[in-house]
N, C-alpha and C positions, 0 to 999 in steps of 0.2 A: 261129622255124624250124619252122613247122608243116608237117605232111605233108598236102598237098592230096589225095593218093590215099586216105588213110584218112578224112579229114574229108569230102570231097565224094563220094568213090567208095563209101564204106561207111556212114558215119554218117548223112548226110542221106537217102539212099534208105531206110534202115531206119526212120528217124523217120517218113517219109512213109507207108511201107507200114503201119507199126504204127498210125498215126493213122487211116488209111483203114479198116483192119480194125476198129478199136475203135469208130469213129464211124459208118461207113457200112454195113459188112457185118453187124456184130453185131445191130443192131436188126431186120434182115430175117430172122434165124434165130429159130426158135421154141424148140426144145428145147435147142439148143447155144449160146444167146446168151451165157451166162456164160463158157463155155470160149473162144469166139471173142474176147470182150473181154479175157480173161486172156492169150491168146496175142498179140493185138494190142498190149496194154499192155506185155507183156514184150519184144516186138520193138522197140517205141518206146523203152523204157528202155535196152535194150542199144545202140540207135542213139545215144542221148545219151552213153552211156559211150564208144562208139567215137569220137564227135565230139570229146569232151573229150580222149581219149587222142591223137587226131590232132593236136590243138593243141599238146600237150606233147612230141610225138615229135621226137627229134633223131637223126641218123645217127651223129654223133660225141658221145662223152660230154663233158659240160660239166665242165671242171676250173677250180676257183677257187683 
């Protein structure tokens, strides 16, 4: 019972943007390369967390 809105709407775009920032934009920056890599990596990691949270999200509590 995964949430497609969280997984596909938030998690995947954040992973993509973070990867693009860390791998493509950061090498082009001179003085701020480390900061751009840090922000890109942080966005990517948060995207992975949202992706995993979307996989486990349920609207109704699971009762056993």
